[in-house]
Backbone of each chain as ProteinMPNN parsed JSONL, in Angstrom:
{"seq_chain_A": "XXXXXXXXXXXXXXXXXXXXXXXXXXXXXXXXXXXXXXXXXXXXXXXXXXXXXXXXXXXXXXXXXXXXXXXXXXXXXXXXXXXXXXXXXXXXXXXXXXXXXXXX", "coords_chain_A": {"N_chain_A": [[87.001, -13.642, 40.904], [86.486, -13.662, 44.401], [84.907, -11.612, 46.889], [85.603, -12.434, 49.438], [88.098, -13.696, 49.148], [89.648, -11.54, 48.488], [89.361, -9.887, 50.748], [90.652, -11.569, 52.501], [93.266, -11.594, 51.464], [93.919, -8.987, 51.97], [94.077, -8.965, 54.656], [96.492, -9.093, 55.852], [99.009, -7.096, 57.285], [101.527, -6.519, 56.076], [101.045, -7.158, 53.419], [99.091, -5.285, 52.799], [100.626, -3.017, 52.989], [102.479, -3.469, 50.941], [100.79, -3.328, 48.756], [99.985, -0.688, 48.937], [102.427, 0.604, 48.429], [102.828, -0.173, 45.816], [100.842, 1.209, 44.631], [101.869, 3.564, 43.902], [103.135, 3.087, 41.509], [104.588, 0.859, 39.025], [106.827, -1.676, 40.222], [109.928, -3.444, 40.792], [110.642, -6.613, 42.418], [112.937, -6.428, 44.01], [113.245, -3.669, 44.333], [110.921, -3.125, 45.708], [111.334, -4.559, 48.056], [113.137, -3.034, 49.408], [111.773, -1.219, 51.1], [110.901, -2.7, 53.226], [111.155, -4.72, 56.193], [111.608, -7.431, 55.692], [112.42, -10.632, 54.207], [113.409, -11.174, 50.747], [112.247, -13.544, 49.591], [109.978, -13.669, 51.245], [108.613, -11.348, 50.558], [108.066, -12.0, 47.912], [106.357, -14.1, 48.327], [104.159, -12.791, 49.52], [103.454, -11.208, 47.343], [102.619, -13.181, 45.615], [100.279, -14.033, 46.851], [98.761, -11.709, 46.665], [98.603, -11.516, 43.91], [97.171, -13.837, 43.4], [94.749, -13.116, 44.433], [93.955, -11.359, 42.61], [94.757, -8.742, 42.832], [97.193, -7.601, 42.168], [99.315, -7.334, 39.242], [101.67, -9.186, 37.348], [104.636, -8.559, 35.494], [106.957, -9.876, 33.341], [110.39, -9.492, 32.586], [112.93, -10.617, 31.007], [115.043, -11.898, 33.433], [113.865, -10.561, 35.383], [111.097, -9.574, 37.45], [108.252, -7.54, 37.464], [105.889, -5.617, 39.273], [102.539, -4.413, 39.452], [99.623, -2.53, 40.504], [96.444, -3.98, 40.058], [93.966, -2.32, 38.527], [91.197, -2.918, 38.521], [90.939, -4.676, 40.532], [89.701, -4.429, 43.042], [87.032, -4.379, 42.617], [85.148, -6.563, 43.155], [84.95, -6.325, 45.96], [83.85, -3.806, 46.241], [81.417, -4.265, 45.005], [80.326, -6.071, 46.766], [80.056, -4.539, 49.112], [78.266, -2.691, 48.097], [76.053, -4.288, 47.674], [75.148, -4.818, 50.292], [74.649, -2.286, 51.081], [72.338, -1.684, 49.753], [70.794, -3.685, 50.731], [70.161, -3.369, 53.553], [68.417, -0.985, 53.892], [66.173, -1.935, 52.426], [65.445, -4.144, 53.919], [64.722, -2.983, 56.315], [62.277, -1.906, 55.689], [60.788, -4.238, 55.485], [60.971, -5.077, 58.112], [59.434, -3.15, 59.359], [56.908, -3.836, 58.333], [56.659, -6.349, 59.489], [56.587, -5.705, 62.226], [54.159, -4.443, 62.36], [52.502, -6.588, 61.949], [52.982, -8.21, 64.132], [51.965, -9.345, 67.431], [51.397, -7.298, 70.303]], "CA_chain_A": [[87.565, -13.463, 42.241], [85.422, -13.369, 45.346], [85.219, -10.589, 47.89], [86.251, -13.007, 50.626], [89.513, -13.937, 48.834], [90.312, -10.229, 48.525], [89.431, -9.494, 52.16], [91.697, -12.401, 53.122], [94.573, -11.116, 51.006], [94.163, -7.679, 52.586], [94.068, -9.075, 56.113], [97.871, -9.06, 56.346], [99.508, -5.713, 57.216], [102.613, -6.365, 55.096], [100.455, -7.16, 52.075], [98.443, -3.985, 52.566], [101.693, -2.045, 52.776], [103.005, -3.737, 49.602], [99.799, -2.804, 47.815], [100.047, 0.781, 48.986], [103.636, 1.05, 47.742], [102.637, -0.388, 44.379], [99.886, 2.203, 44.128], [102.669, 4.653, 43.338], [103.618, 2.713, 40.183], [105.174, -0.474, 38.896], [108.116, -1.861, 40.895], [110.504, -4.789, 40.812], [110.634, -7.188, 43.76], [114.052, -5.924, 44.809], [112.941, -2.279, 44.695], [109.866, -3.202, 46.723], [111.903, -5.116, 49.274], [113.84, -1.941, 50.082], [110.983, -0.542, 52.125], [110.371, -3.631, 54.232], [112.095, -5.458, 57.018], [111.389, -8.868, 55.495], [113.265, -11.17, 53.145], [112.854, -11.138, 49.391], [111.263, -14.631, 49.398], [108.727, -13.33, 51.941], [107.915, -10.367, 49.707], [107.553, -12.736, 46.748], [105.211, -14.869, 48.811], [103.04, -11.847, 49.653], [103.044, -10.823, 45.99], [101.883, -14.315, 45.029], [98.92, -14.008, 47.418], [98.068, -10.557, 46.071], [98.297, -11.891, 42.515], [96.116, -14.842, 43.454], [93.488, -12.438, 44.741], [93.661, -10.455, 41.497], [95.005, -7.35, 43.218], [98.371, -7.092, 41.449], [99.667, -8.032, 38.007], [103.107, -9.363, 37.175], [105.171, -8.46, 34.127], [108.322, -10.424, 33.378], [111.294, -8.956, 31.581], [114.139, -11.409, 31.24], [115.065, -12.558, 34.73], [113.23, -9.688, 36.372], [109.634, -9.505, 37.503], [107.75, -6.234, 37.912], [104.51, -5.732, 39.755], [101.743, -3.194, 39.568], [98.268, -2.728, 41.017], [95.385, -4.249, 39.08], [92.974, -1.281, 38.89], [89.852, -3.461, 38.733], [91.036, -5.75, 41.519], [88.836, -4.285, 44.222], [85.615, -4.281, 42.225], [84.276, -7.481, 43.913], [84.714, -5.804, 47.304], [82.901, -2.69, 46.099], [80.113, -4.876, 44.704], [79.836, -6.69, 48.002], [79.593, -3.462, 49.993], [77.084, -2.125, 47.444], [74.937, -5.209, 47.897], [74.613, -4.614, 51.633], [74.165, -0.915, 51.168], [70.949, -1.749, 49.284], [70.113, -4.718, 51.521], [69.605, -2.945, 54.838], [67.206, -0.158, 53.794], [65.011, -2.711, 51.976], [65.031, -5.014, 55.016], [64.061, -2.163, 57.337], [60.873, -1.817, 55.278], [60.168, -5.508, 55.875], [60.878, -5.09, 59.573], [58.266, -2.323, 59.697], [55.731, -4.654, 58.048], [56.603, -7.413, 60.496], [56.193, -5.115, 63.515], [52.712, -4.186, 62.278], [51.797, -7.877, 62.025], [53.227, -8.881, 65.411], [51.166, -8.968, 68.601], [52.167, -6.491, 71.245]], "C_chain_A": [[86.448, -13.095, 43.218], [85.882, -12.317, 46.347], [85.976, -11.202, 49.059], [87.734, -13.273, 50.37], [90.294, -12.624, 48.927], [90.441, -9.741, 49.964], [90.546, -10.28, 52.855], [93.09, -11.903, 52.736], [94.932, -9.806, 51.707], [94.256, -7.759, 54.105], [95.473, -8.985, 56.698], [98.45, -7.654, 56.189], [100.635, -5.52, 56.204], [102.04, -6.317, 53.68], [99.747, -5.844, 51.778], [99.502, -2.934, 52.253], [102.306, -2.213, 51.384], [102.078, -3.12, 48.554], [99.837, -1.273, 47.777], [101.279, 1.301, 48.258], [103.465, 0.914, 46.236], [101.652, 0.614, 43.775], [100.626, 3.373, 43.485], [103.211, 4.334, 41.951], [104.291, 1.355, 40.214], [106.547, -0.552, 39.572], [108.594, -3.294, 40.744], [110.478, -5.299, 42.254], [111.756, -6.585, 44.608], [113.823, -4.468, 45.219], [111.906, -2.245, 45.82], [110.436, -3.597, 48.079], [112.571, -4.023, 50.103], [113.072, -1.309, 51.227], [110.539, -1.429, 53.268], [111.466, -4.385, 54.96], [111.835, -6.965, 56.906], [112.226, -9.321, 54.302], [112.582, -11.072, 51.781], [111.896, -12.305, 49.133], [109.925, -14.33, 50.075], [107.912, -12.342, 51.118], [107.297, -11.086, 48.505], [106.31, -13.538, 47.115], [103.967, -13.974, 48.931], [102.526, -11.431, 48.273], [102.233, -11.934, 45.328], [100.445, -14.328, 45.552], [98.12, -12.865, 46.786], [97.695, -10.829, 44.615], [97.137, -12.862, 42.473], [94.751, -14.229, 43.709], [93.122, -11.427, 43.645], [93.933, -8.992, 41.797], [96.251, -6.752, 42.566], [98.613, -7.942, 40.201], [101.184, -8.087, 37.898], [103.477, -9.167, 35.705], [106.609, -8.954, 34.184], [109.136, -9.826, 32.245], [112.625, -9.641, 31.827], [114.041, -12.106, 32.582], [114.293, -11.752, 35.776], [111.708, -9.7, 36.282], [109.242, -8.143, 38.066], [106.274, -6.38, 38.28], [103.823, -4.37, 39.757], [100.343, -3.551, 40.058], [97.316, -3.025, 39.862], [94.223, -3.298, 39.406], [91.574, -1.824, 39.173], [89.791, -4.475, 39.868], [90.068, -5.654, 42.674], [87.352, -4.225, 43.897], [84.719, -5.287, 42.972], [83.965, -6.988, 45.326], [83.7, -4.659, 47.248], [81.502, -3.222, 45.817], [79.487, -5.428, 45.971], [79.293, -5.63, 48.954], [78.315, -2.839, 49.422], [75.845, -2.981, 47.662], [74.298, -4.954, 49.26], [74.113, -3.198, 51.853], [72.696, -0.869, 50.732], [70.13, -2.68, 50.175], [69.429, -4.135, 52.757], [68.391, -2.029, 54.726], [65.982, -0.962, 53.348], [64.511, -3.623, 53.097], [64.353, -4.235, 56.146], [62.57, -2.017, 56.987], [60.124, -3.102, 55.662], [59.991, -5.605, 57.386], [59.658, -4.283, 60.015], [56.975, -3.102, 59.457], [55.552, -5.716, 59.127], [56.109, -6.868, 61.839], [54.702, -4.819, 63.534], [51.917, -5.477, 62.444], [51.917, -8.547, 63.389], [52.228, -8.439, 66.478], [52.035, -8.085, 69.479], [52.939, -7.422, 72.164]], "O_chain_A": [[85.567, -12.301, 42.888], [87.074, -12.157, 46.612], [86.882, -10.579, 49.612], [88.552, -13.097, 51.273], [91.438, -12.595, 49.38], [91.494, -9.243, 50.364], [91.284, -9.742, 53.681], [93.98, -11.804, 53.581], [96.099, -9.549, 52.002], [94.486, -6.749, 54.77], [95.631, -8.818, 57.908], [98.395, -7.077, 55.103], [100.703, -4.483, 55.544], [102.491, -5.532, 52.846], [99.793, -5.344, 50.654], [99.318, -2.08, 51.386], [102.619, -1.226, 50.719], [102.523, -2.48, 47.601], [99.732, -0.659, 46.715], [101.209, 2.309, 47.555], [103.902, 1.775, 45.472], [101.636, 0.835, 42.564], [100.08, 4.079, 42.637], [103.706, 5.235, 41.274], [104.532, 0.78, 41.276], [107.333, 0.393, 39.501], [107.804, -4.226, 40.591], [110.313, -4.52, 43.193], [111.553, -6.27, 45.78], [114.17, -4.079, 46.334], [112.004, -1.449, 46.754], [110.065, -3.039, 49.112], [112.574, -4.071, 51.333], [113.669, -0.906, 52.224], [109.869, -0.962, 54.189], [112.541, -4.648, 54.423], [111.843, -7.679, 57.908], [112.679, -8.507, 53.497], [111.366, -10.912, 51.676], [110.844, -12.106, 48.527], [108.867, -14.685, 49.555], [106.694, -12.469, 50.991], [106.157, -10.818, 48.128], [105.357, -13.644, 46.343], [102.874, -14.347, 48.504], [101.319, -11.316, 48.059], [101.29, -11.673, 44.581], [99.507, -14.598, 44.802], [96.957, -13.034, 46.421], [96.627, -10.434, 44.145], [96.238, -12.747, 41.641], [93.728, -14.749, 43.263], [92.111, -10.732, 43.741], [93.417, -8.104, 41.119], [96.355, -5.533, 42.427], [98.185, -9.093, 40.112], [101.887, -7.16, 38.301], [102.736, -9.554, 34.802], [107.392, -8.482, 35.008], [108.663, -9.671, 31.119], [113.357, -9.283, 32.75], [113.075, -12.822, 32.847], [114.097, -12.202, 36.905], [111.122, -9.817, 35.206], [109.837, -7.663, 39.031], [105.531, -7.155, 37.679], [104.434, -3.335, 40.024], [99.933, -4.712, 40.031], [97.385, -2.385, 38.813], [93.571, -3.448, 40.44], [90.843, -1.251, 39.98], [88.742, -5.06, 40.139], [89.655, -6.671, 43.231], [86.518, -4.044, 44.784], [83.624, -4.912, 43.392], [82.864, -7.199, 45.835], [82.812, -4.556, 48.093], [80.516, -2.693, 46.331], [78.291, -5.277, 46.217], [78.217, -5.79, 49.53], [77.395, -2.502, 50.168], [74.736, -2.47, 47.816], [73.075, -4.882, 49.381], [73.261, -2.949, 52.706], [71.906, -0.101, 51.282], [68.927, -2.489, 50.35], [68.244, -4.383, 52.982], [67.4, -2.272, 55.415], [64.875, -0.713, 53.824], [63.308, -3.855, 53.223], [63.503, -4.778, 56.851], [61.714, -2.005, 57.871], [58.977, -3.055, 56.105], [58.997, -6.14, 57.877], [58.939, -4.682, 60.931], [56.052, -3.044, 60.271], [54.446, -5.95, 59.613], [55.299, -7.509, 62.509], [54.051, -4.925, 64.574], [50.817, -5.48, 62.997], [51.066, -9.352, 63.767], [51.713, -7.322, 66.443], [53.262, -8.127, 69.4], [53.663, -6.959, 73.046]]}, "seq_chain_B": "XXXXXXXXXXXXXXXXXXXXXXXXXXXXXXXXXXXXXXXXXXXXXXXXXXXXXXXXXXXXXXXXXXXXXXXXXXXXXXXXXXXXXXXXXXXXXXXXXXXXXXXXXXXXXXXXXXXXX", "coords_chain_B": {"N_chain_B": [[64.479, 7.383, 57.133], [67.947, 6.946, 57.052], [70.964, 6.256, 55.308], [74.368, 5.333, 55.125], [77.558, 4.627, 53.674], [80.794, 3.851, 54.5], [84.294, 3.248, 53.933], [84.605, 1.124, 55.557], [82.305, 0.455, 56.967], [78.693, 0.072, 57.036], [76.013, 2.125, 57.71], [72.774, 2.344, 58.945], [70.057, 4.304, 59.8], [66.931, 4.415, 61.416], [63.451, 5.104, 62.228], [61.091, 3.51, 64.22], [57.654, 2.527, 64.624], [57.206, 1.167, 67.092], [57.632, -0.096, 70.399], [60.857, -0.443, 72.111], [60.98, -3.026, 73.333], [59.393, -4.654, 71.739], [60.599, -4.419, 69.255], [62.988, -5.529, 69.934], [62.265, -8.219, 70.198], [61.743, -8.829, 67.534], [64.291, -8.804, 66.667], [65.56, -10.84, 67.918], [64.111, -13.282, 68.277], [64.305, -16.261, 66.581], [62.473, -17.11, 64.452], [61.148, -14.75, 63.887], [63.23, -13.088, 63.146], [64.04, -14.391, 60.821], [61.828, -13.847, 59.291], [62.106, -11.251, 58.387], [64.741, -11.053, 57.566], [65.676, -13.19, 56.036], [67.697, -14.461, 53.362], [67.374, -13.524, 49.887], [68.509, -14.403, 47.523], [68.8, -17.281, 45.419], [69.479, -20.346, 47.001], [71.072, -19.148, 48.872], [72.353, -18.591, 52.2], [72.285, -17.32, 55.534], [74.614, -17.128, 58.052], [74.157, -16.566, 61.319], [75.482, -15.418, 64.309], [75.168, -14.995, 67.672], [76.849, -12.485, 69.367], [76.942, -10.593, 71.395], [74.706, -9.178, 73.795], [72.494, -6.736, 75.03], [69.757, -6.462, 76.731], [66.94, -5.046, 75.086], [68.439, -2.892, 74.228], [70.997, -3.19, 72.827], [72.552, -5.269, 70.339], [74.74, -7.71, 69.038], [75.686, -9.398, 66.181], [77.577, -12.015, 64.728], [78.112, -12.255, 61.311], [77.565, -13.844, 58.285], [77.144, -14.345, 54.984], [76.392, -16.944, 52.852], [76.655, -17.835, 49.519], [75.8, -19.885, 46.677], [78.732, -21.117, 45.168], [80.317, -19.085, 46.113], [82.429, -17.84, 48.541], [81.625, -16.879, 51.814], [81.839, -13.618, 53.399], [83.22, -12.778, 56.448], [81.631, -10.831, 58.884], [80.313, -8.224, 61.041], [77.222, -7.445, 62.497], [75.584, -4.882, 64.1], [72.968, -3.9, 66.213], [71.42, -1.041, 67.468], [69.231, 0.153, 69.901], [67.016, 2.736, 70.78], [64.671, 4.233, 72.877], [62.078, 6.354, 71.763], [60.599, 9.671, 72.336], [57.979, 9.388, 71.711], [57.355, 6.828, 72.307], [58.197, 5.018, 70.484], [60.829, 3.429, 68.588], [64.183, 4.225, 67.991], [66.233, 2.944, 65.663], [69.454, 1.836, 64.992], [71.473, 0.429, 62.578], [74.481, -1.146, 62.202], [76.75, -2.324, 59.97], [79.662, -3.919, 59.739], [83.185, -4.412, 60.302], [84.322, -6.093, 58.409], [85.746, -9.057, 57.735], [87.354, -8.509, 59.864], [90.349, -8.083, 60.437], [90.97, -6.429, 58.345], [90.28, -3.99, 59.112], [92.293, -2.945, 60.575], [94.181, -0.368, 62.087], [96.246, 0.678, 60.549], [95.588, 0.222, 57.961], [95.202, 1.5, 54.899], [92.664, 1.488, 53.498], [90.981, 3.175, 52.244], [92.516, 4.386, 50.338], [92.997, 2.18, 48.742], [90.434, 1.746, 47.78], [90.046, 3.996, 46.314], [91.722, 3.566, 44.173], [90.33, 1.702, 42.804], [88.183, 3.058, 41.95]], "CA_chain_B": [[65.604, 6.439, 57.186], [69.152, 7.412, 56.371], [71.996, 5.231, 55.273], [75.625, 5.76, 54.527], [78.558, 3.565, 53.668], [82.166, 4.318, 54.405], [85.12, 2.152, 53.425], [84.629, -0.056, 56.407], [81.03, 0.051, 57.553], [77.445, 0.587, 56.485], [75.195, 2.539, 58.849], [71.402, 2.687, 58.576], [69.273, 4.806, 60.928], [65.511, 4.513, 61.097], [62.573, 5.225, 63.375], [60.048, 2.487, 64.118], [56.478, 2.787, 65.454], [57.014, 0.067, 68.048], [58.541, 0.112, 71.529], [62.085, -1.249, 72.032], [60.771, -4.422, 73.712], [58.831, -5.378, 70.601], [61.654, -4.458, 68.232], [63.957, -6.499, 70.457], [61.811, -9.572, 69.842], [61.936, -9.008, 66.086], [65.738, -8.916, 66.423], [66.147, -11.957, 68.665], [63.389, -14.556, 68.103], [64.777, -16.727, 65.262], [61.453, -17.106, 63.389], [60.854, -13.361, 63.53], [64.411, -12.611, 62.415], [63.979, -14.953, 59.471], [60.719, -13.24, 58.552], [62.512, -10.011, 57.685], [66.145, -11.057, 57.152], [66.105, -14.348, 55.24], [68.24, -14.011, 52.067], [66.512, -13.726, 48.719], [69.233, -15.093, 46.441], [68.564, -18.728, 45.466], [70.551, -21.137, 47.615], [71.877, -18.38, 49.843], [71.946, -18.683, 53.595], [73.043, -16.401, 56.381], [75.053, -17.627, 59.354], [74.114, -15.506, 62.339], [75.976, -15.932, 65.588], [75.023, -13.929, 68.651], [78.136, -12.2, 70.008], [76.707, -9.838, 72.63], [73.345, -8.672, 73.879], [72.112, -5.944, 76.195], [68.329, -6.488, 76.416], [66.217, -3.846, 74.65], [69.352, -1.79, 73.92], [71.935, -3.451, 71.735], [72.769, -6.662, 69.938], [75.802, -7.887, 68.046], [75.685, -10.706, 65.543], [78.538, -12.361, 63.694], [77.271, -12.325, 60.118], [78.256, -14.391, 57.12], [76.186, -14.82, 53.989], [76.975, -17.895, 51.904], [75.898, -18.049, 48.289], [76.429, -20.975, 45.915], [79.899, -20.721, 44.38], [80.921, -17.86, 46.634], [82.731, -17.952, 49.965], [81.096, -15.73, 52.529], [82.739, -12.687, 54.065], [82.865, -12.623, 57.86], [81.401, -9.441, 59.258], [79.558, -8.076, 62.285], [76.07, -6.549, 62.406], [75.193, -4.405, 65.427], [71.707, -3.148, 66.284], [71.297, -0.193, 68.652], [67.837, 0.571, 70.069], [66.791, 3.812, 71.754], [63.253, 4.576, 72.918], [61.817, 7.755, 71.416], [59.62, 10.346, 73.201], [56.631, 8.948, 71.351], [57.204, 5.415, 72.641], [58.708, 4.186, 69.398], [62.242, 3.028, 68.713], [65.153, 4.638, 66.984], [67.102, 1.785, 65.431], [70.647, 2.048, 64.166], [72.092, -0.826, 62.156], [75.859, -0.938, 61.74], [77.303, -3.547, 59.389], [81.083, -3.634, 59.511], [84.2, -5.399, 60.701], [84.452, -7.062, 57.329], [86.962, -9.847, 57.921], [87.998, -7.926, 61.034], [91.707, -7.544, 60.366], [91.082, -5.385, 57.34], [90.003, -2.719, 59.751], [93.451, -2.528, 61.364], [94.336, 1.076, 61.988], [97.208, 1.119, 59.528], [95.155, -0.136, 56.607], [94.671, 2.633, 54.156], [91.758, 0.89, 52.519], [90.388, 4.276, 51.471], [93.369, 4.546, 49.161], [92.735, 1.02, 47.883], [89.142, 1.914, 47.135], [90.173, 5.054, 45.318], [92.331, 3.007, 42.953], [89.325, 0.928, 42.073], [87.11, 3.958, 41.496]], "C_chain_B": [[66.799, 7.054, 56.446], [70.132, 6.255, 56.328], [73.251, 5.823, 54.667], [76.587, 4.589, 54.582], [79.93, 4.201, 53.588], [82.967, 3.135, 53.882], [84.944, 0.921, 54.282], [83.346, -0.34, 57.164], [79.85, 0.713, 56.873], [76.576, 0.923, 57.693], [73.815, 2.926, 58.344], [70.673, 3.124, 59.844], [67.815, 4.864, 60.527], [64.705, 4.646, 62.381], [61.404, 4.273, 63.186], [58.914, 2.814, 65.079], [56.204, 1.64, 66.404], [58.018, 0.283, 69.177], [59.761, -0.817, 71.443], [61.875, -2.726, 72.366], [60.261, -5.258, 72.55], [59.864, -5.494, 69.476], [62.697, -5.496, 68.639], [63.563, -7.931, 70.08], [62.031, -9.836, 68.35], [63.412, -9.211, 65.744], [66.35, -10.142, 67.095], [65.427, -13.294, 68.475], [63.697, -15.07, 66.689], [63.722, -16.669, 64.151], [61.131, -15.682, 62.939], [62.014, -12.763, 62.741], [64.37, -13.101, 60.969], [62.905, -14.277, 58.626], [61.147, -11.958, 57.829], [63.936, -10.042, 57.159], [66.578, -12.221, 56.265], [66.605, -13.874, 53.865], [67.318, -14.353, 50.912], [67.19, -14.55, 47.638], [69.032, -16.602, 46.559], [69.768, -19.448, 46.073], [71.373, -20.414, 48.66], [71.411, -18.665, 51.261], [72.849, -17.77, 54.423], [73.339, -17.093, 57.707], [75.022, -16.461, 60.318], [74.598, -16.117, 63.634], [75.912, -14.779, 66.586], [76.354, -13.724, 69.384], [77.937, -11.48, 71.339], [75.294, -9.302, 72.605], [73.148, -7.889, 75.165], [70.619, -5.715, 75.995], [67.702, -5.109, 76.162], [67.122, -2.677, 74.269], [70.31, -2.085, 72.771], [72.203, -4.941, 71.564], [73.894, -6.703, 68.925], [75.728, -9.307, 67.499], [76.909, -10.843, 64.634], [77.705, -12.696, 62.464], [78.094, -12.846, 58.947], [77.216, -14.936, 56.166], [76.908, -15.726, 53.008], [76.063, -17.985, 50.689], [76.572, -19.167, 47.51], [77.599, -20.435, 45.086], [80.61, -19.494, 44.894], [81.188, -18.049, 48.119], [82.238, -16.699, 50.66], [82.182, -14.865, 53.142], [82.289, -12.59, 55.52], [82.703, -11.147, 58.176], [80.579, -9.416, 60.541], [78.427, -7.085, 62.058], [75.658, -6.178, 63.832], [73.895, -3.612, 65.315], [71.715, -2.344, 67.575], [69.859, 0.296, 68.731], [67.755, 1.674, 71.11], [65.311, 4.153, 71.716], [63.078, 6.057, 72.586], [60.774, 8.33, 72.379], [58.22, 9.818, 72.956], [56.416, 7.458, 71.637], [57.621, 4.467, 71.527], [60.179, 3.852, 69.638], [63.071, 3.641, 67.597], [66.143, 3.481, 66.864], [68.269, 2.191, 64.544], [71.242, 0.681, 63.863], [73.491, -0.499, 61.637], [76.397, -2.272, 61.236], [78.759, -3.256, 59.032], [81.959, -4.781, 59.932], [84.313, -6.506, 59.667], [85.797, -7.764, 57.462], [87.916, -9.203, 58.929], [89.363, -7.277, 60.814], [91.864, -6.446, 59.323], [90.929, -4.002, 57.961], [91.174, -2.226, 60.607], [93.765, -1.065, 61.058], [95.25, 1.501, 60.845], [96.777, 0.767, 58.11], [94.547, 1.066, 55.921], [93.755, 2.117, 53.057], [91.089, 1.975, 51.674], [91.189, 4.477, 50.195], [93.124, 3.401, 48.183], [91.458, 1.249, 47.087], [89.198, 3.002, 46.083], [90.78, 4.515, 44.031], [91.272, 2.331, 42.11], [88.256, 1.832, 41.47], [87.333, 4.365, 40.036]], "O_chain_B": [[66.656, 7.607, 55.355], [70.129, 5.386, 57.2], [73.195, 6.702, 53.807], [76.459, 3.687, 55.41], [80.192, 5.006, 52.695], [82.397, 2.137, 53.44], [85.111, -0.202, 53.806], [83.299, -1.296, 57.939], [79.975, 1.755, 56.231], [76.419, 0.101, 58.597], [73.689, 3.736, 57.426], [70.669, 2.405, 60.843], [67.488, 5.308, 59.426], [65.191, 4.348, 63.472], [60.795, 4.233, 62.117], [59.139, 3.303, 66.186], [55.064, 1.187, 66.506], [59.119, 0.781, 68.948], [59.707, -1.854, 70.782], [62.509, -3.591, 71.762], [60.641, -6.418, 72.39], [59.982, -6.536, 68.831], [63.216, -6.239, 67.806], [64.405, -8.742, 69.696], [62.45, -10.925, 67.956], [63.747, -9.723, 64.675], [67.52, -10.454, 66.874], [66.073, -14.341, 68.509], [63.389, -14.395, 65.707], [64.021, -16.237, 63.038], [60.874, -15.437, 61.761], [61.803, -12.02, 61.782], [64.624, -12.349, 60.028], [63.044, -14.147, 57.41], [60.602, -11.626, 56.776], [64.323, -9.163, 56.388], [67.713, -12.248, 55.791], [66.003, -12.982, 53.268], [66.581, -15.338, 50.952], [66.534, -15.305, 46.92], [69.085, -17.151, 47.659], [70.915, -19.193, 45.708], [72.27, -20.999, 49.266], [70.236, -18.944, 51.5], [73.994, -17.492, 54.069], [72.437, -17.577, 58.391], [75.762, -15.489, 60.162], [74.172, -17.208, 64.013], [76.518, -13.728, 66.379], [76.914, -14.664, 69.947], [78.67, -11.724, 72.298], [74.745, -9.007, 71.544], [73.57, -8.311, 76.241], [70.232, -4.872, 75.185], [67.908, -4.156, 76.913], [66.627, -1.58, 74.011], [70.412, -1.292, 71.835], [72.097, -5.739, 72.496], [73.992, -5.836, 68.057], [75.71, -10.282, 68.25], [77.241, -9.933, 63.875], [76.681, -13.368, 62.585], [79.181, -12.345, 58.662], [76.491, -15.875, 56.494], [77.909, -15.336, 52.406], [74.855, -18.186, 50.815], [77.775, -19.384, 47.653], [77.469, -19.425, 44.393], [81.429, -18.912, 44.182], [80.276, -18.381, 48.877], [82.41, -15.589, 50.156], [83.301, -15.321, 53.375], [81.114, -12.347, 55.795], [83.527, -10.319, 57.787], [80.197, -10.463, 61.063], [78.64, -6.011, 61.496], [75.415, -7.052, 64.664], [73.744, -2.763, 64.437], [71.981, -2.884, 68.649], [69.319, 0.798, 67.745], [68.344, 1.571, 72.186], [64.749, 4.342, 70.638], [63.831, 6.904, 73.065], [60.144, 7.594, 73.138], [57.38, 9.796, 73.856], [55.395, 6.896, 71.244], [57.42, 3.256, 71.622], [60.691, 3.982, 70.75], [62.71, 3.583, 66.422], [66.797, 3.096, 67.833], [68.093, 2.804, 63.492], [71.484, -0.121, 64.766], [73.653, 0.328, 60.739], [76.486, -3.237, 61.995], [79.048, -2.456, 58.143], [81.557, -5.945, 59.927], [84.389, -7.689, 59.998], [86.851, -7.145, 57.319], [89.135, -9.351, 58.835], [89.517, -6.067, 60.984], [92.781, -5.629, 59.406], [91.38, -2.995, 57.416], [91.06, -1.205, 61.285], [93.629, -0.601, 59.926], [95.053, 2.556, 60.243], [97.527, 0.993, 57.161], [93.502, 1.575, 56.327], [94.02, 2.278, 51.866], [90.684, 1.73, 50.538], [90.635, 4.705, 49.12], [93.052, 3.603, 46.971], [91.4, 0.985, 45.886], [88.487, 2.944, 45.08], [90.413, 4.939, 42.936], [91.304, 2.374, 40.88], [87.513, 1.416, 40.582], [86.536, 5.118, 39.476]]}, "name": "protein", "num_of_chains": 2, "seq": "XXXXXXXXXXXXXXXXXXXXXXXXXXXXXXXXXXXXXXXXXXXXXXXXXXXXXXXXXXXXXXXXXXXXXXXXXXXXXXXXXXXXXXXXXXXXXXXXXXXXXXXXXXXXXXXXXXXXXXXXXXXXXXXXXXXXXXXXXXXXXXXXXXXXXXXXXXXXXXXXXXXXXXXXXXXXXXXXXXXXXXXXXXXXXXXXXXXXXXXXXXXXXXXXXXXXXXXXXXXXX"}
């Protein structure tokens, strides 16, 4: 999963809210729907996007589907932020070298 | 130099032994920018798009790094320049606005990040 797919999945406020509710524990679609002013198919659609981004996992039990947060789902985003956290200080050193080489 | 990263932005502060006008050139002339910012990863390239500029003071670039097999993340890099008493430049680099909408006020991304910790 790429950081950009996760950022995209998180760009929707309803999906962020769904994810936050699921952080409290596994829930069925109908239980989840209770907290939102949107239809069950819409919630299912959001869950499909979150699943596609690796942020939630589905468990099926008979006709019912339950969803929970995938704990490792945000690791690509953390990796991405970590990459740039290291990137800028190292590039500042190069900028200093460049400034020494440049003419006034 | 100090750096910190919160859930939604990375901030780096440093002091440079060059006046703002010279630092400004290193931040705006494409060949000079490439000299210190070109990506190292094989096949990677960075899309920089100038969003706003206040000469010798601040610059905003739309920033997107593309690597092979990986879609880039849209973000914004802002440079702030302040002249120091000694004629140098205090430079602050802020890298944030990752995919913009994620930063919406109601996004409790801190909570999301805690789950992943």
